[in-house]
C-alpha positions as CSV (number, residue, x, y, z in Angstrom):
1,M,154.8,15.2,80.3
2,I,154.0,18.8,79.6
3,N,152.4,20.6,82.6
4,T,149.5,22.8,81.5
5,E,147.6,23.0,84.8
6,N,148.0,26.8,85.3
7,I,147.5,27.8,81.7
8,E,144.2,29.1,80.5
9,I,143.0,29.7,76.9
10,S,140.5,32.5,77.6
11,Y,139.7,33.2,73.9
12,F,140.3,31.3,70.7
13,S,138.9,32.1,67.3
14,G,140.1,30.2,64.2
15,Y,141.4,26.8,63.3
16,I,144.8,25.0,63.4
17,R,145.4,23.4,60.1
18,N,148.6,21.4,60.9
19,Y,147.0,19.8,64.0
20,K,148.1,16.3,63.2
21,K,151.8,17.2,63.2
22,L,151.3,19.3,66.4
23,C,149.4,16.5,68.2
24,D,152.4,14.2,67.4
25,E,155.0,16.7,68.6
26,L,153.1,17.6,71.8
27,G,151.9,14.1,72.7
28,I,148.2,14.8,72.3
29,A,145.6,12.3,71.3
30,D,143.5,13.3,68.3
31,T,140.1,12.7,69.8
32,G,138.2,13.9,66.8
33,N,136.6,16.7,68.9
34,R,137.9,19.9,67.3
35,E,137.3,22.2,70.2
36,T,139.0,20.0,72.7
37,R,141.8,19.2,70.4
38,E,142.6,22.8,69.5
39,L,142.5,24.0,73.1
40,L,144.9,21.2,74.1
41,I,147.2,22.1,71.3
42,L,147.3,25.8,72.3
43,K,147.9,25.0,76.0
44,N,150.6,22.4,75.3
45,A,152.3,24.5,72.6
46,Y,152.5,27.5,75.0
47,A,153.8,25.3,77.9
48,K,156.5,23.8,75.6
49,W,157.5,26.8,73.5
50,Q,156.0,29.8,75.2
51,M,155.5,32.5,72.6
52,K,157.8,30.7,70.2
53,M,154.6,28.7,69.7
54,T,153.8,31.0,66.8
55,D,156.6,29.4,64.8
56,H,154.8,26.1,64.9
57,L,151.1,27.1,64.2
58,C,149.7,27.0,60.7
59,G,146.2,28.2,60.2
60,A,144.0,31.2,61.2
61,F,144.0,32.1,64.8
62,A,143.5,34.8,67.4
63,V,144.2,33.7,71.0
64,H,144.2,35.0,74.6
65,I,146.4,33.1,77.0
66,R,146.6,33.4,80.7
67,D,149.7,32.1,82.4
68,N,148.8,31.8,86.1
69,N,152.3,30.7,86.9
70,T,153.7,34.1,86.0
71,A,150.5,36.2,86.3
72,T,151.0,37.2,82.6
73,E,148.5,37.4,79.8
74,Y,149.2,37.2,76.1
75,C,147.1,37.8,73.0
76,L,148.3,36.7,69.6
77,R,147.2,36.9,66.0
78,D,148.2,34.7,63.0
79,Q,151.0,35.8,60.7
80,V,148.8,37.5,58.1
81,G,145.8,38.5,60.2
82,Q,143.0,36.2,59.0
83,K,141.3,36.5,62.4
84,Q,140.6,39.8,64.1
85,M,142.0,40.7,67.5
86,F,141.6,43.9,69.5
87,Y,142.7,45.0,72.9
88,A,142.4,47.7,75.5
89,V,143.4,48.4,79.1
90,V,140.3,49.5,81.0
91,N,140.6,50.5,84.7
92,G,143.8,48.6,84.9
93,K,142.4,45.4,83.3
94,F,143.6,44.0,80.0
95,I,140.8,43.1,77.7
96,C,141.1,41.4,74.3
97,D,138.7,39.9,71.8
98,G,138.1,39.4,68.1
99,D,134.9,41.3,68.3
100,I,135.6,45.0,68.9
101,D,132.0,45.6,70.1
102,K,132.7,43.3,73.1
103,I,135.5,45.7,74.2
104,A,133.6,48.9,73.4
105,G,130.7,47.6,75.6
106,A,132.9,46.5,78.5
107,D,132.2,47.9,82.0
108,G,134.1,51.1,82.5
109,F,134.9,51.8,78.9
110,E,133.8,55.2,77.6
111,K,133.1,55.1,73.9
112,K,134.7,58.0,72.0
113,L,135.2,58.3,68.3
114,N,138.8,58.4,67.2
115,M,138.9,61.3,64.7
116,R,142.4,60.3,63.5
117,M,141.0,57.0,62.3
118,L,138.1,58.7,60.6
119,Q,140.6,60.9,58.7
120,Q,142.7,57.9,57.7
121,Y,139.6,56.0,56.7
122,L,138.7,58.7,54.3
123,F,142.1,58.4,52.7
124,Y,141.9,54.6,52.4
125,G,138.4,53.3,52.6
126,Y,139.2,50.9,55.4
127,P,140.5,51.1,59.0
128,I,144.2,50.9,58.4
129,G,147.0,50.2,60.9
130,S,146.8,49.6,64.7
131,E,144.3,52.3,65.7
132,T,140.6,51.8,65.5
133,F,137.5,54.0,65.4
134,Y,137.4,53.9,69.2
135,E,139.8,56.0,71.3
136,G,141.6,53.6,73.6
137,I,140.9,50.3,71.6
138,Y,143.7,49.1,69.4
139,K,144.0,46.4,66.8
140,L,146.7,43.8,67.3
141,R,148.6,43.8,64.1
142,P,149.2,40.5,62.1
143,G,152.3,38.7,63.1
144,H,152.3,40.3,66.6
145,Y,151.5,39.3,70.1
146,A,150.8,41.5,73.2
147,E,152.2,40.7,76.7
148,W,150.5,42.1,79.8
149,N,152.1,41.6,83.2
150,G,149.4,43.4,85.2
151,S,150.8,46.9,84.8
152,E,152.7,47.1,81.6
153,L,151.8,46.2,78.0
154,K,154.5,45.1,75.5
155,L,153.9,44.5,71.8
156,V,156.2,42.1,70.0
157,R,156.4,41.5,66.2
158,Y,157.1,37.8,65.8
159,W,156.8,37.7,62.0
160,S,156.9,40.0,59.0
161,P,156.6,39.4,55.2
162,V,160.2,39.3,53.8
163,F,160.8,38.7,50.1
164,E,164.1,37.0,49.2
165,P,164.0,36.1,45.5
166,D,165.8,32.9,44.5
167,T,167.0,33.0,40.9
168,S,168.3,29.4,40.8
169,K,165.0,27.8,39.9
170,T,163.0,27.7,36.6
171,E,159.3,28.7,36.3
172,D,158.5,25.0,36.1
173,D,160.3,24.4,39.3
174,W,158.3,27.1,41.1
175,A,155.0,25.9,39.6
176,E,155.8,22.4,40.9
177,E,156.7,23.7,44.4
178,I,153.5,25.7,44.5
179,K,151.5,22.6,43.5
180,N,153.2,20.5,46.2
181,V,152.6,23.0,49.0
182,V,148.9,23.4,47.9
183,E,148.5,19.6,48.1
184,E,150.1,19.6,51.5
185,I,147.8,22.3,52.9
186,L,144.7,20.9,51.3
187,G,145.7,17.4,52.4
188,E,145.5,18.6,56.0
189,E,142.1,20.1,55.3
190,K,140.8,16.9,53.8
191,A,142.2,14.8,56.7
192,D,140.1,16.7,59.3
193,T,137.2,14.3,59.5
194,A,135.6,16.4,62.2
195,L,134.5,18.6,59.3
196,P,133.1,16.0,56.9
197,Y,131.2,18.4,54.6
198,K,132.6,21.6,53.0
199,E,131.6,23.9,50.2
200,S,133.6,26.6,48.5
201,F,133.1,30.1,47.1
202,L,133.8,30.3,43.4
203,S,134.2,33.4,41.2
204,G,135.4,33.5,37.6
205,G,139.1,33.8,38.7
206,V,142.0,31.4,39.0
207,D,142.4,31.6,42.8
208,S,139.0,30.2,43.8
209,S,138.9,27.9,40.8
210,Y,142.2,26.3,41.8
211,L,141.1,26.0,45.4
212,F,137.8,24.4,44.4
213,A,139.4,22.0,42.0
214,A,142.1,20.8,44.4
215,S,140.0,20.7,47.6
216,D,137.4,18.4,49.0
217,A,134.6,21.0,48.6
218,Q,131.5,19.2,47.3
219,A,129.7,22.3,45.9
220,A,130.5,25.8,44.8
221,N,128.8,29.0,45.6
222,T,128.8,32.5,44.1
223,V,126.6,35.6,43.8
224,G,125.2,37.1,40.7
225,Y,123.6,40.2,39.3
226,E,121.3,41.1,36.4
227,E,124.0,43.5,35.2
228,S,126.1,41.3,32.9
229,G,129.2,43.5,33.1
230,F,129.5,42.7,36.8
231,D,128.2,39.1,36.9
232,E,130.8,36.3,37.2
233,S,128.3,33.6,37.8
234,A,128.4,32.3,34.3
235,L,132.2,31.8,34.4
236,A,131.9,30.2,37.8
237,R,129.2,27.8,36.6
238,Q,131.4,26.9,33.6
239,T,134.3,26.0,36.0
240,A,132.0,23.9,38.2
241,D,130.6,22.1,35.2
242,I,134.1,21.3,34.0
243,L,134.9,19.9,37.4
244,G,131.6,18.0,37.6
245,K,130.6,19.5,40.9
246,K,127.4,21.1,42.2
247,F,127.0,24.8,41.8
248,N,124.8,27.3,43.6
249,V,124.3,31.0,42.6
250,R,122.6,33.6,44.7
251,M,121.3,36.5,42.6
252,I,121.4,39.9,44.4
253,S,119.0,42.7,43.7
254,P,119.8,46.4,44.4
255,G,116.9,46.6,46.9
256,E,118.3,43.6,48.9
257,Y,121.8,45.0,48.7
258,F,121.0,48.5,50.1
259,S,118.7,47.1,52.8
260,R,121.6,44.9,54.1
261,I,124.2,47.7,54.5
262,P,123.2,48.6,58.1
263,L,123.4,45.0,59.2
264,V,126.8,44.5,57.6
265,M,128.3,47.7,59.1
266,D,126.9,46.8,62.5
267,K,128.4,43.3,62.5
268,M,131.7,44.5,60.9
269,G,132.5,46.3,64.1
270,Q,134.2,49.1,62.2
271,P,133.0,50.9,59.1
272,L,134.4,49.4,55.8
273,G,134.1,51.2,52.5
274,D,134.5,48.0,50.5
275,A,131.2,47.5,48.6
276,S,132.0,43.8,48.1
277,A,131.5,43.2,51.8
278,V,127.7,43.5,51.5
279,A,127.6,41.1,48.6
280,F,129.9,38.7,50.5
281,S,127.5,38.9,53.5
282,I,124.5,37.9,51.3
283,G,126.6,35.1,49.9
284,C,127.6,33.8,53.3
285,A,124.0,33.8,54.4
286,A,123.1,31.8,51.3
287,V,125.9,29.2,52.1
288,K,124.6,28.8,55.7
289,E,121.4,27.3,54.3
290,H,123.3,24.1,53.4
291,A,126.8,24.2,54.8
292,D,128.7,25.3,58.0
293,V,132.2,25.3,56.5
294,V,133.2,27.0,53.3
295,Y,136.6,27.6,51.5
296,S,137.6,31.0,50.1
297,G,140.6,31.9,48.0
298,E,142.0,35.0,49.7
299,G,145.7,35.7,49.9
300,I,147.0,34.9,46.5
301,D,146.7,38.4,45.0
302,E,148.8,39.8,47.8
303,F,151.3,36.9,47.9
304,F,151.9,36.6,44.1
305,G,151.0,40.1,42.8
306,G,147.5,40.0,41.5
307,Y,146.5,43.7,41.1
308,N,147.3,46.2,38.4
309,S,148.9,48.4,41.0
310,H,151.5,45.7,41.5
311,K,152.7,45.9,38.0
312,N,152.3,49.6,37.3
313,P,155.5,51.4,38.1
314,L,155.6,54.0,40.9
315,K,156.6,57.5,40.1
316,E,160.0,58.4,41.4
317,G,159.9,59.4,45.0
318,W,156.4,58.2,45.6
319,T,155.3,56.0,48.6
320,Y,153.0,53.1,47.8
321,L,149.8,53.7,49.8
322,T,148.4,50.2,49.5
323,C,146.3,49.0,46.5
324,S,143.3,51.0,47.8
325,H,143.2,54.7,48.6
326,I,140.0,56.5,47.6
327,M,140.6,60.1,48.5
328,S,143.6,62.4,48.3
329,E,144.6,64.6,51.2
330,E,143.2,67.6,49.3
331,V,139.8,65.9,48.9
332,V,139.7,64.7,52.5
333,K,140.6,68.2,53.7
334,S,137.7,69.7,51.7
335,V,135.2,67.0,53.0
336,M,136.1,66.8,56.7
337,R,135.4,69.3,59.4
338,G,138.2,69.8,61.8
339,F,140.8,68.3,59.4
340,D,144.0,67.6,61.3
341,E,147.1,68.7,59.3
342,N,149.2,66.5,61.5
343,V,147.4,63.3,60.4
344,K,148.9,62.3,57.0
345,A,147.9,59.5,54.7
346,V,151.4,58.2,54.6
347,D,151.6,57.8,58.4
348,P,150.5,54.1,58.6
349,V,152.7,53.1,55.7
350,A,155.9,55.1,56.3
351,P,157.6,52.8,58.9
352,L,157.0,49.7,56.7
353,W,158.0,51.6,53.5
354,N,161.3,52.6,55.1
355,E,162.0,48.9,56.1
356,V,161.6,47.6,52.5
357,Q,163.7,50.0,50.5
358,N,166.3,47.4,49.9
359,Q,163.8,45.2,48.1
360,D,162.6,45.3,44.5
361,E,159.5,47.4,43.8
362,L,157.1,44.4,43.6
363,A,158.3,43.1,46.9
364,Q,157.9,46.5,48.5
365,K,154.3,46.8,47.3
366,L,153.4,43.2,48.3
367,T,154.8,43.8,51.8
368,I,152.7,46.9,52.2
369,D,149.5,45.2,51.0
370,I,150.0,42.1,53.1
371,S,150.7,44.1,56.2
372,L,148.0,46.7,55.8
373,W,145.4,46.2,53.1
374,L,144.9,42.4,53.3
375,E,144.2,42.4,57.0
376,G,142.6,45.8,57.2
377,D,140.1,45.3,54.4
378,I,139.9,41.8,53.1
379,Y,140.2,39.8,56.3
380,L,138.1,42.3,58.3
381,N,135.3,41.6,55.8
382,T,135.7,37.8,55.5
383,D,136.2,37.1,59.2
384,R,133.5,39.3,60.6
385,T,131.0,38.6,57.9
386,S,131.3,34.8,57.9
387,T,131.2,34.8,61.7
388,A,128.1,36.9,61.8
389,C,126.4,34.5,59.3
390,G,127.3,31.5,61.5
391,I,129.7,29.8,59.0
392,E,133.3,28.9,59.4
393,L,135.5,30.3,56.6
394,H,138.7,28.5,55.7
395,T,141.3,30.4,53.6
396,P,143.9,27.7,52.7
397,F,145.8,29.9,50.3
398,S,146.5,32.3,53.1
399,D,148.6,29.6,54.8
400,I,152.1,30.8,55.8
401,R,153.7,27.9,54.0
402,L,152.3,29.1,50.6
403,F,153.7,32.6,51.4
404,N,157.1,31.0,52.1
405,V,157.1,29.8,48.5
406,A,155.8,33.1,47.1
407,R,158.4,35.2,48.9
408,R,161.2,33.4,47.1
409,I,159.8,33.6,43.6
410,P,161.4,36.4,41.4
411,A,159.2,39.1,40.1
412,D,159.8,38.0,36.5
413,F,157.9,34.8,37.2
414,K,155.0,36.6,38.8
415,F,154.3,38.7,35.8
416,R,154.6,37.5,32.2
417,N,153.3,39.6,29.3
418,D,149.8,40.7,30.3
419,Q,149.4,37.9,32.9
420,N,149.6,38.5,36.7
421,K,150.4,35.7,39.2
422,Y,151.8,33.9,36.2
423,V,153.7,31.0,37.9
424,F,150.7,30.5,40.3
425,R,148.6,30.1,37.2
426,K,151.0,27.5,35.8
427,A,150.6,25.5,39.0
428,A,146.8,25.9,38.8
429,A,146.9,24.5,35.2
430,S,147.9,21.1,36.8
431,V,144.2,20.7,37.8
432,L,142.4,23.2,35.6
433,P,142.1,23.7,31.8
434,D,144.2,26.6,30.5
435,E,141.2,28.7,29.6
436,V,140.4,28.8,33.4
437,A,143.9,28.9,34.8
438,F,144.9,31.8,32.5
439,R,141.6,33.6,32.5
440,K,142.0,37.4,32.8
441,K,141.4,38.6,36.4
442,V,137.8,39.7,36.8
443,G,137.6,40.8,40.4
444,F,134.7,40.8,42.8
445,A,132.9,43.8,41.4
446,V,129.5,45.0,42.6
447,P,127.1,47.0,40.4
448,I,126.7,49.6,43.2
449,R,128.4,52.2,41.0
450,K,125.3,51.8,38.7
451,W,122.7,51.2,41.4
452,L,123.6,54.4,43.3
453,A,122.3,56.5,40.5
454,D,118.8,54.8,40.6
455,E,116.2,57.1,42.2
456,K,114.3,54.0,43.4
457,F,117.1,53.3,45.9
458,N,119.3,56.4,46.4
459,R,117.0,58.8,48.2
460,P,117.9,57.4,51.7
461,I,121.5,57.6,50.9
462,A,121.3,61.3,49.8
463,D,119.3,62.1,52.9
464,T,122.0,60.4,55.1
465,L,124.9,62.2,53.3
466,S,123.2,65.6,53.9
467,G,121.7,64.8,57.3
468,E,122.4,66.0,60.8
469,I,125.0,63.3,61.7
470,S,126.9,64.0,58.5
471,K,127.0,67.7,59.4
472,K,128.8,66.8,62.7
473,F,131.8,65.5,60.7
474,F,131.7,66.7,57.2
475,N,131.1,69.7,55.0
476,T,127.8,68.5,53.5
477,E,127.8,71.1,50.7
478,V,131.1,69.5,49.4
479,I,129.6,66.0,49.8
480,M,126.4,66.9,48.0
481,D,128.4,68.5,45.2
482,M,130.3,65.2,44.9
483,W,126.9,63.4,44.9
484,N,125.6,65.6,42.1
485,K,128.7,65.2,40.0
486,Y,128.3,61.4,40.4
487,L,124.7,61.6,39.3
488,G,125.9,63.8,36.4
489,G,128.1,61.1,35.1
490,E,131.4,61.2,37.1
491,E,130.9,57.5,38.0
492,Y,134.4,57.2,39.7
493,L,133.1,59.1,42.7
494,W,130.9,56.2,43.8
495,S,133.6,54.7,46.0
496,R,134.0,58.0,48.0
497,I,130.2,58.2,48.4
498,F,129.9,54.6,49.6
499,A,132.7,55.0,52.1
500,L,131.1,58.1,53.5
501,Y,127.7,56.5,53.7
502,A,129.2,53.3,55.3
503,F,130.7,55.4,58.1
504,L,127.5,57.4,58.7
505,V,125.5,54.2,58.9
506,W,128.0,52.6,61.3
507,Y,128.2,55.7,63.5
508,E,124.4,55.9,63.9
509,K,124.4,52.2,64.9
510,K,127.2,52.6,67.5
511,F,126.7,56.1,68.8
512,G,123.0,56.8,68.1
513,C,123.3,60.3,66.9
């Protein structure tokens, strides 16, 4: 009998997908009550394996454990970082939580903006690496746990994405293995009768289409726009009709979009320059009207190579700065007051980049994107947004078991002619027609690049960019020159403008002025 009497689970966010296997291994009765079941699993897993428990958990999780036998505390985060986890030491006390605002508002913590993170954010458009926008609060990196003994903090990396291509199998072998693992993962989701009704997000792409087709989701959800070049709802509806399942579309207007930005930046906890986060928030709110649990297809692009940046060769001697970097150091230097020459765009990437030099170029890029971009942008958005809207988001394709297939597939099977994620698409074709499985990637584009130019909506944005808060941090004449160039037709500047605006909205929410 495992003794868990002096073990406390002080915080848990997420879900444990392989709970049936763990209940058997740990001698726990599956009572059907998820909260009770998952807390028992975590307590017993720690008592039996200590921090080796991370080798046994599949799912999305952020956990704070107190071991009163040894007066030690641990916080841990799942392998790829689907759930957020932040920590700080305040007046000798260790604090951790998935909501950074809880730590920033703790007694004795003095809020101070981290200017280094602001500078990195301008490079990338998202809070990258282990620092945060608050001095003294840190993000626990994916695949890590922190150990606090009452006076000393130790960080341990228990997992990292390592690619080891296996050339002994054919593309058909790999497609079959992907299909089998997807069935295993979704079989566990289906078996959880404590969650009897689920829906799914569905875009025009293969990832969400495969997930919807293979899962027990009973309806699909997407967002749409009047601007046809950005609207995937027709493709999503086509897929839902093929599968004979219910379909919901939430049309988004520019007025609704812009009015929601302050709420999204507030609930995000840190500013995020990803315009899709606002649309995703509106989509989550729409789902909440009829479902509490929804599937989403994140993870596949980073596991299997879904972006153009993955197949475009790097120039010799260049470091891959994740698939998203919106401003060069030269531009950031012109924009930011008090630019720090010692803070380089390459800083968060360099240690990982040095580790992967013995791997092929695709593996190098995927390692960087899994370790930094996926958790720093995508999962920050999906976790905080879905939580704020009161829905539970499941991302089955982010399961570590699917990565363990992807990491062994040679690059030649991930790209074929003009197709990305080729062998994954072959697996998807087992449940989808070819016109869906091999549909060209569309992406989750938002028409904000068009909407920003509309005088009916952009006046408050221009006022914010040139306002008093902006002057504290930025050379506003440079920003307004950027704004005018955007209005004059240089549309590519929209992402820089949005990232700047997102920060300023967040700062006013958190610091007031």
